[in-house]
C-alpha positions in Angstrom: 7.1 3.5 14.8 8.1 6.4 15.8 11.7 8.8 14.8 13.1 8.6 18.4 12.4 4.7 17.8 14.1 4.0 14.8 17.0 6.3 16.5 17.2 4.0 19.2 17.1 1.2 16.7 20.0 2.4 15.2 21.8 2.7 18.6 21.0 -0.7 19.5 21.8 -2.0 16.2 25.4 -0.4 16.2 26.0 -1.7 19.6 25.2 -5.2 19.1 27.1 -5.5 15.5 30.1 -3.3 16.3 29.7 -1.1 13.4 28.6 2.9 13.5 27.3 2.8 10.7 23.9 1.1 9.0 21.8 0.9 6.2 18.1 1.3 7.2 15.5 -0.2 4.7 11.9 -1.3 4.6 9.0 0.8 5.3 10.5 2.4 8.4 13.3 3.9 6.2 10.6 6.6 5.2 11.3 8.3 8.6 14.6 9.4 7.3 13.4 11.8 4.9 9.8 12.1 6.5 10.3 12.4 10.3 6.5 13.0 10.8 5.0 10.6 8.5 1.6 9.8 8.8 1.0 6.9 11.4 -0.5 4.8 8.8 3.1 4.9 7.2 4.7 4.1 10.6 2.5 0.9 11.8 5.1 -1.3 11.1 6.8 -2.3 14.3 9.8 -3.7 12.7 12.9 -1.8 11.3 15.0 -3.4 8.7 19.1 -3.0 9.2 22.0 -4.3 8.0 25.8 -2.9 9.3 27.2 -1.0 6.4 30.9 -1.8 7.0 30.4 -5.2 8.8 27.5 -7.2 7.0 28.7 -10.1 8.2 27.5 -9.1 11.9 23.9 -8.8 10.5 22.9 -12.1 12.4 23.7 -10.7 15.3 21.4 -7.8 15.2 18.4 -10.4 14.0 19.5 -12.7 17.5 19.6 -10.1 19.8 17.1 -7.3 18.8 14.6 -9.3 16.3 11.3 -10.4 16.9 9.9 -12.0 20.1 13.5 -10.7 21.8 13.9 -9.4 25.1 14.5 -5.9 23.4 11.2 -6.4 21.2 9.1 -7.5 24.8 10.9 -4.4 26.4 10.2 -1.6 23.6 7.2 -2.7 21.6 9.4 -2.6 18.4 12.0 -4.9 17.0 14.9 -4.7 14.8 15.6 -7.0 11.7 19.2 -7.6 10.7 18.3 -8.5 7.2 20.7 -8.3 4.1 19.9 -5.0 2.0 20.5 -7.6 -0.8 17.3 -9.2 -0.3 15.8 -5.6 -1.8 15.3 -4.7 -5.4 16.6 -1.3 -5.2 17.3 1.5 -8.1 20.3 1.9 -9.5 22.2 4.7 -7.6 19.9 4.2 -4.1 23.3 4.2 -1.9 24.2 8.0 -3.3 20.5 9.1 -2.0 20.0 7.6 1.4 19.2 10.0 4.0 21.3 9.7 7.2 19.8 9.8 10.6 22.7 10.8 13.4 22.3 12.5 16.3 24.7 12.8 19.2 21.7 11.7 21.8 19.4 9.8 19.5 21.8 7.7 18.1 24.6 8.2 19.8 26.5 9.4 16.8 25.9 6.6 15.0 24.7 6.7 11.5 21.7 4.9 10.0 21.5 5.5 6.2 18.0 5.2 5.3 16.7 4.6 1.8 15.1 7.9 0.1 11.5 8.1 0.2 11.5 7.4 -3.9 13.7 4.5 -3.9 12.0 3.0 -0.9 8.7 3.4 -3.0 10.1 1.7 -6.2 11.6 -1.0 -4.0 8.2 -1.5 -2.2 6.3 -1.7 -5.5 9.0 -4.7 -6.6 7.7 -6.6 -4.0 4.5 -6.3 -5.2 2.4 -7.2 -2.0 -1.2 -5.3 -1.2 0.2 -3.6 2.0 3.4 -2.6 -0.4 1.0 -1.0 -2.9 -1.2 0.3 -0.1 2.0 2.5 1.7 3.1 3.7 -1.9 -0.6 5.1 -2.7 -0.3 7.0 0.6 3.1 8.3 0.0 1.9 9.6 -3.4 -1.6 10.6 -2.0 0.2 12.7 0.8 2.7 14.3 -1.5 5.4 12.5 0.1 6.8 11.3 -3.3 6.6 13.1 -6.5 5.0 10.7 -9.2 7.4 11.7 -11.8 10.4 10.8 -9.6 9.2 7.6 -8.8 8.6 6.9 -12.4 12.5 7.4 -13.0 13.3 5.5 -10.5 11.0 2.4 -11.7 13.2 2.6 -14.3 16.6 2.0 -12.9 15.2 -1.0 -11.2 16.6 -4.1 -11.4 13.5 -6.0 -13.1 12.9 -7.1 -16.1 11.0 -4.6 -18.8 7.5 -6.3 -18.4 7.4 -5.8 -14.5 8.9 -2.4 -14.6 5.9 -1.5 -17.4 3.6 -2.9 -15.0 4.8 -0.9 -12.0 4.5 2.4 -13.8 1.0 1.6 -15.0 0.0 1.1 -11.7 1.9 4.0 -10.6 0.2 6.3 -13.2 -3.3 4.9 -12.5 -2.5 5.8 -8.7 -1.5 8.8 -9.6 -5.0 10.0 -11.1 -6.8 8.2 -8.8 -5.3 10.7 -5.9 -4.7 13.6 -8.2 
């Protein structure tokens, strides 16, 4: 996915949901903090979105713009309408989002993308191999700072054992990519 495709997704999701503001999370939220992120970080063809002010309209997005929809078939990517509550996010994430708003690209609508460190911490809670690869790439490319990421992990709504395990993985990965 490219930044212009993210802007298109924001525009379309706002049209469908009737909201002018969205929460953008999942891997493609990286395009908020890093519009020209390496291609390996932009490999997903889906963007996870929830209307900020009308969360009850989330399902409308998935129905109209989701996987296998006409939108997906036409544009080669899709918009997954999903509740942000599905993601484990560090405390204060909502104050650190990165606004994607452009008169032409988003038609003045705003997608609030998770900030890169919050996104990385959230990915590590999911614990999937593809998420660890994603975060290792963020660290290797210098798109997130290891110390800030460790701080964000401490702010996750997870038990201390899981946070400790994630922190050990981050330290080991920093040493490997160092």
